[in-house]
C-alpha positions in Angstrom: 0.0 0.0 0.0 1.4 3.4 -1.0 1.7 6.3 1.4 -1.0 8.3 -0.4 -3.4 5.3 -0.1 -2.6 4.9 3.6 -3.3 8.6 4.3 -6.5 8.5 2.3 -7.8 5.7 4.5 -6.5 6.8 7.9 -9.3 8.0 10.2 -9.0 11.2 12.1 -8.3 10.6 15.8 -11.3 10.7 18.2 -9.1 11.4 21.2 -5.8 13.2 22.1 -4.8 16.8 21.6 -6.6 19.0 19.1 -4.8 19.3 15.7 -5.3 21.2 12.5 -8.4 19.9 10.7 -10.1 18.7 13.8 -13.8 19.6 14.5 -14.1 21.2 17.9 -17.3 21.8 19.8 -17.2 25.0 21.9 -19.8 25.4 24.7 -20.1 28.9 26.1 -21.2 30.2 29.5 -24.9 30.1 28.5 -24.6 26.5 27.3 -24.7 27.6 23.6 -22.8 25.2 21.4 -20.6 26.2 18.4 -18.8 23.8 16.2 -15.6 24.9 14.3 -12.9 23.3 12.2 -9.4 24.2 13.3 -7.2 26.0 10.7 -3.9 27.7 10.9 -4.5 31.4 11.8 -8.3 30.8 12.1 -10.5 32.6 14.6 -13.9 32.0 16.2 -15.8 35.2 16.7 -18.9 35.9 18.8 -20.3 38.9 20.5 -18.5 37.8 23.6 -15.0 37.9 22.1 -12.6 35.9 20.0 -10.9 32.5 20.3 -7.9 32.0 18.1 -7.7 28.5 16.6 -3.9 28.4 17.4 -4.8 28.6 21.1 -6.7 25.3 20.7 -4.1 23.4 18.7 -2.2 21.0 20.9 -4.6 21.4 23.8 -6.1 18.1 25.3 -9.7 17.2 24.4 -12.0 18.3 27.3 -10.2 21.5 28.1 -11.5 25.0 29.0 -10.3 27.9 26.9 -10.9 31.6 27.5 -11.6 34.1 24.7 -10.2 37.6 24.5 -12.7 38.9 27.0 -12.0 36.1 29.5 -15.2 34.2 28.9 -14.6 30.4 29.4 -15.5 27.9 26.7 -15.5 24.1 27.1 -13.7 22.5 24.1 -14.6 18.9 23.1 -14.5 16.8 20.0 -18.1 16.3 18.9 -19.6 12.8 19.3 -21.2 11.3 16.2 -24.6 12.2 17.8 -23.4 15.9 18.1 -22.1 15.9 14.5 -25.3 14.3 13.1 -27.4 17.1 14.6 -25.2 19.9 13.2 -24.2 18.5 9.8 -25.1 20.3 6.6 -28.4 18.8 5.4 -30.1 17.9 2.2 -32.9 15.7 3.4 -34.0 15.6 7.1 -31.7 13.5 9.2 -32.6 10.4 11.3 -32.2 11.5 14.9 -29.6 9.7 17.0 -32.3 8.2 19.2 -33.7 6.5 16.1 -30.3 5.6 14.7 -29.5 3.8 17.9 -32.7 1.8 17.7 -32.2 1.0 14.0 -28.7 -0.5 14.9 -30.3 -2.5 17.7 -33.6 -3.7 16.1 -32.0 -4.5 12.7 -29.1 -6.1 14.6 -26.4 -4.5 12.5 -23.2 -6.4 13.2 -19.5 -6.2 12.2 -19.0 -7.7 8.7 -22.7 -7.4 7.7 -23.8 -6.6 4.1 -26.3 -3.8 4.4 -28.5 -2.0 1.9 -29.7 1.5 2.7 -32.1 3.7 0.9 -32.2 6.7 0.8 -29.0 8.1 2.1 -30.4 11.5 3.0 -27.7 13.6 4.6 -25.5 10.7 5.6 -26.3 10.6 9.3 -27.6 7.0 9.4 -24.8 6.0 6.9 -22.2 7.1 9.5 -23.8 5.0 12.2 -24.1 2.0 9.9 -20.5 2.2 8.8 -19.3 2.2 12.4 -21.4 -0.8 13.2 -20.4 -3.0 10.2 -16.7 -2.1 10.6 -14.1 -2.4 7.9 -15.1 -6.0 7.0 -18.7 -5.1 6.3 -20.3 -3.6 3.2 -22.8 -0.7 3.0 -24.6 0.0 -0.3 -26.6 3.2 -0.1 -29.1 4.3 -2.8 -30.3 7.8 -3.2 -32.6 9.3 -5.9 -31.1 12.8 -5.8 -27.5 13.6 -6.7 -27.5 16.7 -4.4 -28.4 14.6 -1.4 -25.8 12.0 -2.3 -23.1 14.7 -2.5 -24.0 16.1 0.9 -24.0 12.6 2.4 -20.5 11.8 0.9 -19.1 15.1 2.3 -20.6 14.6 5.7 -19.4 11.0 6.1 -15.8 11.9 4.9 -15.8 15.0 7.2 -16.6 12.9 10.3 -14.7 9.8 9.7 -11.7 11.6 8.1 -11.6 9.4 5.0 -14.0 8.0 2.4 -14.6 4.3 3.4 -13.8 1.8 0.6 -16.6 -0.5 1.8 -19.3 2.2 1.2 -20.9 2.9 -2.2 -23.5 5.5 -3.0 -25.6 4.8 -6.0 -27.7 7.6 -7.5 -30.9 6.1 -8.7 -34.1 4.2 -7.8 -33.6 1.2 -5.5 -36.1 -0.8 -7.6 -34.0 -0.2 -10.8 -30.6 -0.6 -9.3 -30.8 -3.4 -6.6 -31.1 -6.4 -9.0 -27.9 -5.5 -10.9 -26.0 -4.9 -7.7 -26.8 -8.0 -5.6 -27.5 -11.6 -6.3 -30.4 -13.4 -4.7 -30.1 -14.0 -0.9 -26.8 -12.2 -0.4 -27.8 -9.3 1.8 -28.0 -9.4 5.6 -30.0 -6.3 6.3 -32.1 -3.8 4.4 -32.9 -0.4 5.9 -35.4 1.8 4.0 -35.8 5.5 4.8 -38.1 6.7 2.1 -41.5 8.1 1.4 -43.0 4.9 -0.1 -41.0 1.9 1.2 -43.8 -0.5 0.3 -42.7 -0.2 -3.3 -39.4 -1.8 -2.5 -40.5 -4.7 -0.2 -40.5 -7.4 -2.8 -37.1 -6.3 -4.3 -35.7 -6.3 -0.8 -37.1 -9.8 -0.1 -35.3 -11.1 -3.2 -31.8 -10.0 -2.0 -32.2 -10.7 1.7 -30.8 -13.9 3.1 -33.3 -16.2 5.0 -33.5 -14.8 8.5 -32.3 -11.4 7.3 -34.0 -8.2 8.6 -35.8 -5.5 6.8 -36.4 -2.3 8.7 -38.4 0.7 7.4 -38.4 4.2 9.0 -41.6 6.1 8.3 -43.1 9.3 9.6 -46.8 8.9 9.7 -49.3 6.3 10.8 -50.8 5.9 7.3 -47.3 5.1 5.9 -46.8 2.7 8.8 -50.1 0.9 8.0 -49.4 0.5 4.4 -45.9 -0.8 4.9 -47.1 -3.4 7.4 -49.8 -4.6 5.0 -47.3 -4.7 2.1 -44.9 -6.8 4.2 -47.7 -9.3 5.1 -48.9 -9.4 1.5 -45.6 -10.8 0.2 -45.8 -13.9 2.3 -42.0 -13.8 2.6 -41.6 -12.2 6.0 -42.5 -12.7 9.6 -45.3 -10.6 11.0 -44.0 -7.0 11.2 -43.2 -5.3 14.5 -43.7 -1.6 15.0 -42.7 1.0 17.5 -41.5 4.5 18.1 -38.9 5.9 20.5 -39.3 8.9 22.7 -36.5 10.4 24.8 -37.2 12.6 27.8 -34.3 14.3 29.6 -34.3 15.0 33.3 -33.1 18.0 35.3 -31.0 16.8 38.2 -29.4 19.3 40.5 -29.3 18.5 44.2 -32.9 17.8 45.3 -34.3 19.6 42.3 -35.1 16.5 40.2 -37.8 16.8 37.6 -38.4 16.0 33.9 -37.0 18.6 31.4 -39.6 21.0 30.0 -38.8 19.8 26.5 -38.4 16.4 25.1 -37.6 14.6 21.8 -41.0 13.0 21.2 -42.2 11.6 17.9 -39.8 11.7 15.0 -40.8 8.5 13.2 -41.9 4.9 13.4 -39.7 1.8 13.0 -41.2 -1.3 11.5 -39.2 -4.6 11.2 -39.7 -8.1 9.9 -37.4 -11.1 9.1 -37.1 -12.9 5.8 -38.6 -16.4 5.7 -36.8 -19.3 4.0 -38.1 -19.8 0.4 -41.3 -21.8 0.3 -42.0 -21.3 4.0 -45.7 -20.5 4.9 -46.0 -18.5 8.1 -48.6 -19.9 10.6 -51.6 -17.5 10.6 -52.0 -15.5 13.8 -55.3 -15.8 15.6 -56.5 -12.2 15.9 -59.5 -10.1 15.3 -60.1 -9.2 11.7 -59.0 -5.7 10.7 -59.7 -3.5 7.8 -56.5 -3.6 5.7 -57.8 -2.7 2.3 -57.1 0.8 0.9 -58.3 2.8 -2.1 -56.8 5.2 -4.6 -58.0 8.0 -2.3 -56.1 6.5 0.6 -52.9 6.3 -1.5 -53.3 10.0 -2.4 -53.3 10.8 1.3 -49.7 9.4 1.5 -48.2 11.6 -1.3 -45.6 14.2 -0.3 -47.9 17.1 -0.9 -50.7 15.7 1.2 -48.2 14.9 4.0 -47.1 18.5 4.0 -43.5 17.7 2.9 -41.8 20.5 1.1 -39.1 20.0 -1.5 -35.7 21.6 -0.9 -34.8 24.5 -3.1 -31.8 24.3 -5.4 -30.2 27.2 -3.6 -30.6 25.5 -0.2 -29.1 22.3 -1.6 -26.2 24.0 -3.3 -25.3 25.8 -0.1 -25.3 22.5 1.9 -23.3 20.7 -0.8 -20.6 23.3 -0.5 -20.6 23.1 3.3 -20.3 19.3 3.2 -17.5 19.4 0.6 -15.7 22.0 2.6 -15.8 19.8 5.6 -14.4 16.9 3.6 -11.7 19.1 2.2 -10.6 20.0 5.7 -10.4 16.4 6.6 -8.2 15.6 3.5 -5.9 18.6 4.4 -5.5 17.1 7.9 -4.6 13.7 6.5 -2.1 15.1 4.1 -0.5 17.1 6.9 -0.3 13.9 9.0 1.3 12.0 6.1 3.9 14.8 5.6 4.7 14.9 9.3 5.1 11.1 9.4 7.4 11.2 6.3 9.5 13.9 7.9 9.9 11.9 11.1 11.0 8.9 9.1 13.6 11.0 7.2 15.0 12.5 10.4 15.3 9.2 12.2 18.9 8.0 12.7 20.0 5.0 10.7 20.8 1.9 12.8 23.7 0.1 11.4 
């Protein structure tokens, strides 16, 4: 492996002293958080004063730095959950609380082959790449090129390199999946899209027996249609559905109470497992339910009816630039590390 290849696949450190190219999360006196990328000669300005980037370089993670007016700021490397909430966005992100549940409920494991659609802004992709490790494979599909570019930039910015085991295909999953994967070769399928029911049968074809399909949907009407589409194939176990709500608590001495705000509904998760070919699932004994739907029902699930607004080209161009800038900073950091390592090797004494 050449030096350039090694530097291109070397992750940025997640601990140790801050260095050029690192992302640093600054928390001010009023608990307001700012995230910056360290550059030579750079400065962070606020109405409370200035912090020079040079004053952070070489400082241990978890330090307190004062600005020019003496205001203290806590400096930390952002966790992936922090980065996901502040990354440039194309599509809406999947919140960390849901990403964690997706990893658990889909049982994402090291070495797994995972199909993801759509890629959105790359938040879930980052979690999936961490979970599958370098021996796994993540194949992401996204209909919009702008979203794919933002996702690529965000993932490279956070990880510090572009993973070789990750591919992003721009196109419709239904059109692309058959040419990418043979029958029964995929461990997990994660669908984060408006109409995942359109991709259930294609997903069933590539999933291994016992593999997991997981769909992330926003509304109860979407949830209902996905569940019925999964049942209609006859190729999956009965789907399981849930949502996750996270409520923080204020704990200070004897003042212990729930926070006034909480992260409540963001979406539903629905999972099912692939049956072996030819297997007939035993019918559950349950009360009959109305599962039929009409064309009018389908219309109620369209983007316009759901109140979903399309992103403007100007908004997407701005966030593409931000994501690519973050990735550029990461590449600059890797190149600097490679030059430093080469310089250290050249200056080392020869041992005869």
